Each structure stands twice: as C-alpha cells, then as structure tokens.
Backbone as JSON Lines, residues from 0, in Angstrom:
{"i":0,"aa":"M","n":[0.86,-1.2,0.26],"ca":[0.12,-0.05,0.05],"c":[0.83,1.13,-0.12]}
{"i":1,"aa":"Y","n":[0.65,2.23,-0.84],"ca":[1.21,3.58,-0.92],"c":[0.54,4.5,-0.22]}
{"i":2,"aa":"F","n":[1.02,5.36,0.84],"ca":[0.32,6.37,1.49],"c":[1.03,7.61,1.41]}
{"i":3,"aa":"D","n":[0.2,8.66,1.92],"ca":[0.48,10.14,1.79],"c":[-0.11,10.35,3.27]}
{"i":4,"aa":"Y","n":[0.26,10.09,4.43],"ca":[-0.27,9.94,5.64],"c":[-0.45,11.58,6.27]}
{"i":5,"aa":"Q","n":[-1.62,12.05,6.32],"ca":[-1.91,13.42,6.76],"c":[-1.21,14.31,5.92]}
{"i":6,"aa":"G","n":[-0.93,14.2,4.63],"ca":[-0.23,14.9,3.81],"c":[1.09,15.43,4.14]}
{"i":7,"aa":"Q","n":[1.78,14.46,5.05],"ca":[3.0,14.85,5.79],"c":[4.02,13.76,5.54]}
{"i":8,"aa":"W","n":[3.64,12.54,5.53],"ca":[4.62,11.19,5.49],"c":[3.93,10.39,4.41]}
{"i":9,"aa":"D","n":[4.91,10.21,3.55],"ca":[4.6,9.35,2.45],"c":[5.4,8.14,2.47]}
{"i":10,"aa":"G","n":[4.99,7.14,1.64],"ca":[5.73,5.83,1.81],"c":[5.1,4.57,1.27]}
{"i":11,"aa":"G","n":[5.34,3.57,1.69],"ca":[4.69,2.34,1.29],"c":[5.04,1.26,2.18]}
{"i":12,"aa":"H","n":[4.05,0.1,2.2],"ca":[4.39,-0.93,2.97],"c":[3.57,-2.02,2.55]}
{"i":13,"aa":"C","n":[3.99,-3.39,2.76],"ca":[3.24,-4.59,2.29],"c":[3.13,-5.44,3.49]}
{"i":14,"aa":"V","n":[2.14,-6.36,3.33],"ca":[2.21,-7.46,4.34],"c":[1.51,-8.68,3.78]}
{"i":15,"aa":"V","n":[2.11,-9.84,4.16],"ca":[1.59,-11.12,3.78],"c":[0.18,-11.35,4.4]}
{"i":16,"aa":"G","n":[-0.69,-11.7,3.69],"ca":[-2.22,-12.05,4.22],"c":[-2.07,-12.99,4.97]}
{"i":17,"aa":"A","n":[-3.22,-12.85,5.98],"ca":[-3.64,-14.13,7.04],"c":[-3.74,-15.2,6.21]}
{"i":18,"aa":"T","n":[-3.58,-16.37,6.71],"ca":[-3.96,-17.74,6.13],"c":[-5.27,-18.06,6.66]}
{"i":19,"aa":"S","n":[-5.63,-17.8,7.89],"ca":[-7.08,-17.9,8.35],"c":[-7.53,-17.09,9.51]}
{"i":20,"aa":"P","n":[-8.75,-16.9,9.9],"ca":[-8.82,-16.17,10.87],"c":[-8.66,-16.81,12.3]}
{"i":21,"aa":"E","n":[-8.25,-16.2,13.54],"ca":[-7.77,-16.9,14.73],"c":[-8.55,-16.11,16.01]}
{"i":22,"aa":"R","n":[-8.81,-16.77,16.83],"ca":[-9.36,-16.16,18.21],"c":[-8.38,-15.44,19.02]}
{"i":23,"aa":"T","n":[-7.01,-15.79,19.12],"ca":[-5.87,-14.9,19.68],"c":[-4.95,-14.56,18.58]}
{"i":24,"aa":"L","n":[-4.56,-13.09,18.75],"ca":[-3.52,-12.68,17.88],"c":[-2.66,-11.79,18.69]}
{"i":25,"aa":"Y","n":[-1.47,-11.83,18.34],"ca":[-0.33,-11.11,18.91],"c":[0.27,-10.02,17.94]}
{"i":26,"aa":"F","n":[0.59,-8.76,18.66],"ca":[1.44,-8.0,17.86],"c":[2.77,-7.45,18.67]}
{"i":27,"aa":"A","n":[3.95,-7.7,18.2],"ca":[5.2,-7.54,18.95],"c":[5.58,-6.25,19.2]}
{"i":28,"aa":"E","n":[5.06,-5.21,18.3],"ca":[5.46,-3.7,18.57],"c":[4.42,-2.95,17.96]}
{"i":29,"aa":"G","n":[4.47,-1.66,18.69],"ca":[3.36,-0.55,18.42],"c":[4.18,0.66,19.0]}
{"i":30,"aa":"C","n":[3.74,1.85,18.83],"ca":[4.4,2.9,19.61],"c":[3.27,4.19,19.5]}
{"i":31,"aa":"T","n":[3.34,4.92,20.66],"ca":[2.3,5.99,20.61],"c":[2.91,7.23,21.01]}
{"i":32,"aa":"R","n":[4.36,7.21,21.08],"ca":[4.89,8.42,21.46],"c":[4.85,9.48,20.3]}
{"i":33,"aa":"P","n":[5.11,10.75,20.86],"ca":[4.93,11.89,19.81],"c":[5.55,11.59,18.4]}
{"i":34,"aa":"G","n":[4.84,11.61,17.17],"ca":[5.26,11.41,16.1],"c":[5.03,10.07,15.61]}
{"i":35,"aa":"F","n":[4.28,9.16,16.38],"ca":[4.01,7.78,15.98],"c":[2.51,7.52,16.06]}
{"i":36,"aa":"D","n":[1.76,7.42,15.14],"ca":[0.49,7.05,15.23],"c":[0.19,5.32,14.82]}
{"i":37,"aa":"T","n":[-0.34,4.64,15.7],"ca":[-0.42,3.2,15.63],"c":[-1.86,2.84,15.79]}
{"i":38,"aa":"W","n":[-2.39,1.92,14.79],"ca":[-3.75,1.52,14.68],"c":[-3.93,-0.06,14.82]}
{"i":39,"aa":"L","n":[-5.21,-0.28,15.14],"ca":[-5.5,-1.8,15.07],"c":[-6.58,-1.74,13.98]}
{"i":40,"aa":"C","n":[-6.58,-2.53,13.02],"ca":[-7.53,-2.8,12.26],"c":[-7.98,-4.26,12.13]}
{"i":41,"aa":"I","n":[-9.19,-4.52,12.76],"ca":[-9.54,-5.74,12.97],"c":[-10.84,-6.01,12.09]}
{"i":42,"aa":"Q","n":[-10.95,-7.29,11.28],"ca":[-11.93,-7.66,10.46],"c":[-12.62,-8.93,11.23]}
{"i":43,"aa":"N","n":[-13.91,-8.72,11.23],"ca":[-14.63,-9.75,11.57],"c":[-15.5,-10.35,10.34]}
{"i":44,"aa":"P","n":[-14.95,-11.53,10.06],"ca":[-15.59,-12.12,8.69],"c":[-16.8,-13.19,9.2]}
{"i":45,"aa":"N","n":[-17.03,-13.12,10.51],"ca":[-18.25,-14.1,10.8],"c":[-19.6,-13.47,10.64]}
{"i":46,"aa":"A","n":[-20.55,-14.34,10.63],"ca":[-21.93,-13.67,10.43],"c":[-22.61,-13.12,11.93]}
{"i":47,"aa":"S","n":[-22.05,-13.24,12.9],"ca":[-22.34,-12.69,14.22],"c":[-21.42,-11.81,14.44]}
{"i":48,"aa":"P","n":[-21.64,-10.8,15.63],"ca":[-20.74,-10.07,16.14],"c":[-19.7,-10.84,16.91]}
{"i":49,"aa":"A","n":[-18.5,-10.22,16.94],"ca":[-17.36,-10.85,17.78],"c":[-17.31,-9.78,19.1]}
{"i":50,"aa":"T","n":[-16.89,-10.41,19.97],"ca":[-16.32,-9.76,21.24],"c":[-14.78,-9.84,21.29]}
{"i":51,"aa":"V","n":[-14.16,-8.6,21.43],"ca":[-12.76,-8.6,21.58],"c":[-12.26,-8.11,22.79]}
{"i":52,"aa":"D","n":[-11.2,-8.61,23.57],"ca":[-10.57,-8.26,24.5],"c":[-9.15,-7.82,24.04]}
{"i":53,"aa":"I","n":[-8.78,-6.54,24.47],"ca":[-7.46,-6.13,23.9],"c":[-6.62,-5.93,25.21]}
{"i":54,"aa":"F","n":[-5.33,-6.52,25.09],"ca":[-4.37,-6.43,26.17],"c":[-3.19,-5.41,25.48]}
{"i":55,"aa":"Y","n":[-2.94,-4.31,26.06],"ca":[-1.64,-3.59,25.67],"c":[-0.64,-3.69,26.77]}
{"i":56,"aa":"Y","n":[0.49,-4.34,26.28],"ca":[1.66,-4.5,27.35],"c":[2.64,-3.44,26.96]}
{"i":57,"aa":"C","n":[2.78,-2.46,28.03],"ca":[3.5,-1.1,27.84],"c":[4.81,-1.3,28.28]}
{"i":58,"aa":"G","n":[5.81,-0.45,27.72],"ca":[7.17,-0.92,27.93],"c":[7.65,-0.39,29.35]}
{"i":59,"aa":"D","n":[6.84,0.32,30.05],"ca":[6.97,0.22,31.53],"c":[6.47,-0.63,32.62]}
{"i":60,"aa":"G","n":[6.14,-1.74,31.87],"ca":[5.68,-2.96,32.73],"c":[4.08,-2.79,32.99]}
{"i":61,"aa":"Q","n":[3.3,-1.93,32.6],"ca":[2.0,-1.64,32.89],"c":[1.22,-2.43,31.93]}
{"i":62,"aa":"T","n":[-0.1,-2.78,32.12],"ca":[-0.82,-3.48,31.32],"c":[-2.21,-2.7,31.11]}
{"i":63,"aa":"V","n":[-2.62,-2.17,30.05],"ca":[-3.86,-1.63,29.84],"c":[-4.84,-2.53,29.31]}
{"i":64,"aa":"E","n":[-5.94,-2.84,29.82],"ca":[-7.06,-3.78,29.15],"c":[-8.2,-3.1,28.81]}
{"i":65,"aa":"K","n":[-8.79,-3.33,27.71],"ca":[-10.02,-2.74,26.92],"c":[-10.69,-4.28,26.65]}
{"i":66,"aa":"R","n":[-11.8,-4.5,27.45],"ca":[-12.48,-5.65,27.34],"c":[-13.87,-5.29,26.77]}
{"i":67,"aa":"G","n":[-14.32,-6.35,26.1],"ca":[-15.66,-6.58,25.47],"c":[-15.82,-5.4,24.18]}
{"i":68,"aa":"V","n":[-14.94,-5.23,23.72],"ca":[-15.0,-4.43,22.26],"c":[-15.88,-5.29,21.1]}
{"i":69,"aa":"A","n":[-16.77,-4.7,20.86],"ca":[-17.74,-5.4,19.87],"c":[-17.16,-5.05,18.49]}
{"i":70,"aa":"I","n":[-17.27,-6.05,17.82],"ca":[-16.69,-6.02,16.26],"c":[-18.05,-6.51,15.47]}
{"i":71,"aa":"P","n":[-18.66,-5.4,14.86],"ca":[-19.87,-5.81,13.97],"c":[-19.58,-7.15,12.91]}
{"i":72,"aa":"A","n":[-20.77,-7.72,12.73],"ca":[-20.52,-9.03,11.88],"c":[-19.94,-8.56,10.3]}
{"i":73,"aa":"R","n":[-19.32,-9.48,9.52],"ca":[-18.73,-8.98,8.28],"c":[-18.18,-7.69,7.92]}
{"i":74,"aa":"S","n":[-17.33,-7.14,9.04],"ca":[-17.08,-5.67,9.01],"c":[-15.53,-5.56,9.47]}
{"i":75,"aa":"R","n":[-15.0,-4.49,9.21],"ca":[-13.73,-3.96,9.59],"c":[-13.94,-3.02,10.79]}
{"i":76,"aa":"F","n":[-13.05,-3.06,11.85],"ca":[-13.27,-1.99,13.0],"c":[-11.86,-1.61,12.97]}
{"i":77,"aa":"T","n":[-11.66,-0.24,13.17],"ca":[-10.35,0.52,13.28],"c":[-10.37,1.17,14.7]}
{"i":78,"aa":"I","n":[-9.16,0.87,15.26],"ca":[-8.78,1.36,16.67],"c":[-7.59,2.4,16.57]}
{"i":79,"aa":"P","n":[-7.69,3.64,16.95],"ca":[-6.28,4.15,16.92],"c":[-5.65,4.01,18.46]}
{"i":80,"aa":"V","n":[-4.68,3.39,18.31],"ca":[-4.05,2.99,19.66],"c":[-3.51,4.28,20.27]}
{"i":81,"aa":"H","n":[-3.31,5.25,19.6],"ca":[-2.59,6.49,20.04],"c":[-3.68,7.38,20.77]}
{"i":82,"aa":"E","n":[-4.88,6.99,20.63],"ca":[-6.07,7.64,21.36],"c":[-6.47,6.94,22.65]}
{"i":83,"aa":"D","n":[-7.08,7.78,23.52],"ca":[-7.53,7.06,24.87],"c":[-8.73,6.04,24.98]}
{"i":84,"aa":"S","n":[-9.53,6.47,23.87],"ca":[-10.78,5.82,24.07],"c":[-10.61,4.02,24.19]}
{"i":85,"aa":"L","n":[-10.1,3.49,22.96],"ca":[-9.97,2.12,22.94],"c":[-8.55,1.82,22.87]}
{"i":86,"aa":"G","n":[-7.66,2.77,22.8],"ca":[-6.17,2.54,22.82],"c":[-5.6,2.91,24.29]}
{"i":87,"aa":"I","n":[-4.21,3.44,24.13],"ca":[-3.66,3.61,25.47],"c":[-3.33,4.99,25.58]}
{"i":88,"aa":"G","n":[-3.43,5.89,24.45],"ca":[-3.25,7.4,24.39],"c":[-1.9,7.72,23.88]}
{"i":89,"aa":"R","n":[-1.49,8.98,23.78],"ca":[-0.29,9.29,23.45],"c":[0.7,9.58,24.74]}
{"i":90,"aa":"H","n":[1.87,8.97,24.71],"ca":[2.89,8.95,25.77],"c":[4.51,9.19,25.28]}
{"i":91,"aa":"A","n":[5.07,10.4,25.9],"ca":[6.28,10.37,25.69],"c":[7.34,9.86,26.6]}
{"i":92,"aa":"S","n":[6.94,8.43,26.85],"ca":[7.68,7.71,27.79],"c":[7.72,6.3,27.44]}
{"i":93,"aa":"A","n":[8.19,5.37,28.26],"ca":[8.12,3.73,27.89],"c":[6.78,3.36,27.67]}
{"i":94,"aa":"H","n":[5.72,4.11,28.3],"ca":[4.35,3.58,28.29],"c":[3.83,3.58,27.13]}
{"i":95,"aa":"G","n":[4.5,4.39,26.11],"ca":[3.93,4.56,24.7],"c":[4.48,3.49,23.89]}
{"i":96,"aa":"D","n":[5.46,2.69,24.37],"ca":[5.89,1.49,23.72],"c":[5.2,0.2,23.96]}
{"i":97,"aa":"V","n":[4.44,-0.41,22.88],"ca":[3.51,-1.31,23.17],"c":[3.45,-2.59,22.36]}
{"i":98,"aa":"S","n":[3.16,-3.56,23.13],"ca":[2.77,-4.78,22.29],"c":[1.49,-5.13,22.66]}
{"i":99,"aa":"I","n":[0.72,-5.92,21.85],"ca":[-0.73,-6.19,21.81],"c":[-1.06,-7.53,21.58]}
{"i":100,"aa":"K","n":[-2.2,-8.07,22.49],"ca":[-2.79,-9.15,22.35],"c":[-4.3,-8.94,22.23]}
{"i":101,"aa":"L","n":[-4.81,-9.64,21.21],"ca":[-6.23,-9.76,21.12],"c":[-6.75,-10.94,21.44]}
{"i":102,"aa":"S","n":[-7.77,-11.05,21.89],"ca":[-8.58,-12.23,22.36],"c":[-10.02,-12.19,21.94]}
{"i":103,"aa":"S","n":[-10.51,-13.2,21.01],"ca":[-11.78,-12.85,20.63],"c":[-12.52,-14.11,20.95]}
{"i":104,"aa":"D","n":[-14.04,-13.95,21.04],"ca":[-14.83,-15.09,21.14],"c":[-15.08,-15.8,19.7]}
{"i":105,"aa":"L","n":[-14.79,-15.06,18.49],"ca":[-14.79,-15.62,17.32],"c":[-13.81,-15.42,16.53]}
{"i":106,"aa":"P","n":[-13.29,-16.2,15.64],"ca":[-12.14,-16.08,14.87],"c":[-12.05,-14.8,13.97]}
{"i":107,"aa":"I","n":[-11.09,-13.87,14.21],"ca":[-10.68,-12.75,13.39],"c":[-9.73,-12.51,12.81]}
{"i":108,"aa":"V","n":[-9.59,-11.64,12.11],"ca":[-8.13,-11.19,11.35],"c":[-7.77,-9.71,11.84]}
{"i":109,"aa":"A","n":[-6.53,-9.33,12.09],"ca":[-6.18,-7.94,12.31],"c":[-4.58,-7.78,11.94]}
{"i":110,"aa":"E","n":[-4.68,-6.59,11.54],"ca":[-3.45,-5.92,11.16],"c":[-3.09,-4.71,12.07]}
{"i":111,"aa":"R","n":[-1.58,-4.34,12.23],"ca":[-1.34,-3.22,13.13],"c":[-0.4,-2.21,12.0]}
{"i":112,"aa":"P","n":[-1.13,-1.27,11.49],"ca":[-0.4,-0.2,10.82],"c":[0.33,0.79,11.75]}
{"i":113,"aa":"C","n":[1.37,1.36,11.56],"ca":[2.09,2.36,12.27],"c":[2.64,3.36,11.16]}
{"i":114,"aa":"Y","n":[2.19,4.64,11.48],"ca":[2.74,5.68,10.71],"c":[3.7,6.46,11.66]}
{"i":115,"aa":"F","n":[4.9,6.95,11.18],"ca":[5.69,7.87,12.0],"c":[6.58,9.03,11.29]}
{"i":116,"aa":"N","n":[6.87,9.82,12.12],"ca":[7.79,10.76,11.73],"c":[8.8,11.01,13.29]}
{"i":117,"aa":"Y","n":[9.71,10.33,13.05],"ca":[10.64,10.06,14.0],"c":[11.74,11.1,14.23]}
{"i":118,"aa":"A","n":[11.65,11.89,15.06],"ca":[12.71,12.9,15.41],"c":[12.72,13.92,14.11]}
{"i":119,"aa":"G","n":[11.75,14.03,13.15],"ca":[11.77,14.78,11.97],"c":[12.74,14.4,10.86]}
{"i":120,"aa":"M","n":[13.28,13.18,11.1],"ca":[14.34,12.61,10.05],"c":[13.81,11.44,9.25]}
{"i":121,"aa":"W","n":[13.05,10.5,10.14],"ca":[12.73,9.36,9.31],"c":[11.11,9.37,9.42]}
{"i":122,"aa":"K","n":[10.72,9.45,8.26],"ca":[9.26,9.29,8.05],"c":[8.82,8.06,7.07]}
{"i":123,"aa":"G","n":[7.63,7.46,7.64],"ca":[7.0,6.41,6.95],"c":[6.1,5.78,7.73]}
{"i":124,"aa":"G","n":[5.91,4.26,7.36],"ca":[4.98,3.55,7.99],"c":[5.4,2.23,7.8]}
{"i":125,"aa":"S","n":[4.91,1.14,8.72],"ca":[4.93,-0.19,8.6],"c":[3.81,-0.79,9.01]}
{"i":126,"aa":"A","n":[3.45,-1.9,8.6],"ca":[2.19,-2.74,8.97],"c":[2.77,-4.27,9.14]}
{"i":127,"aa":"T","n":[1.87,-4.98,10.07],"ca":[2.02,-6.34,10.15],"c":[0.72,-6.99,10.46]}
{"i":128,"aa":"M","n":[0.73,-8.16,10.2],"ca":[-0.55,-8.83,10.43],"c":[-0.3,-9.61,12.02]}
{"i":129,"aa":"G","n":[-1.48,-9.9,12.68],"ca":[-1.68,-10.56,13.85],"c":[-0.74,-11.95,14.07]}
{"i":130,"aa":"R","n":[-0.12,-12.29,14.88],"ca":[0.31,-13.71,14.82],"c":[-0.37,-14.57,15.72]}
{"i":131,"aa":"S","n":[-0.71,-15.57,15.44],"ca":[-1.53,-16.41,16.22],"c":[-0.62,-17.19,17.27]}
{"i":132,"aa":"E","n":[-1.24,-18.0,18.39],"ca":[-0.35,-18.74,19.18],"c":[0.61,-19.8,18.63]}
C-alpha cells in the first residue's frame, strides 16, 4: 500500500495476508510516542458480532486492558491505539512502547499499521498481521 499520511509522511508498506482467522492474535510492537500513530484494524468475517478483549503490554511494565469491544459482523473496525478511547493514548515515555494481544470469542483477522515521523528525520510507515499462538 502506498500512502500520503496526513499529507506529511509518504511511503509504502506491504504485508503477507492471513492464512485464516484466529481467536488469539499478537503484535510484537507498536508505539504511541509523539510522532507515532499506531492503529489496529480488526476484521470480523463471521455472520455474528465478535467480542474482543485487547491487552496492551506497555514498555514501563503496565498492562492496559480494553474488554468487550464489539466488532460488527462481516465488517472492519479500526482502533487508534494512540488515542485514549480504545487505545492507550499518546505517551512520551516507555508507556507509549506497546505490544498487543487480541482475544476474541470468534475467529478474527487483524493488522497493525503504524505511521511515524521519528525526530523529524525518518518518516514512513509499517504494517504487520497479527500472529496466532
């Protein structure tokens, strides 16, 4: 995918597709420090809504949990990890360095895009698919 994120950061990234939906997915890294926007894109391919629990494991040792997130049937749901509502918010500390676990009652597919402007010198983005157990 090629992008011009917010008209400021351009680039491209590619990801290998998921082989199947899973109930548990992991993401090794994300960041919500200033200059980093991290997202979770969750697809529910099922005919019924899925209920997802999100566990954010922060670099300072804290865990932030968002439980019971409803993902409508046959849809995509996007969560800005860098915002407080369903994410952890923006943090200029180790709390903004995050790995993520998704636990769902139905099999889902999820991707973690991240767009960044690191120290005004490196601009771009990356994406990865969730990894199952």
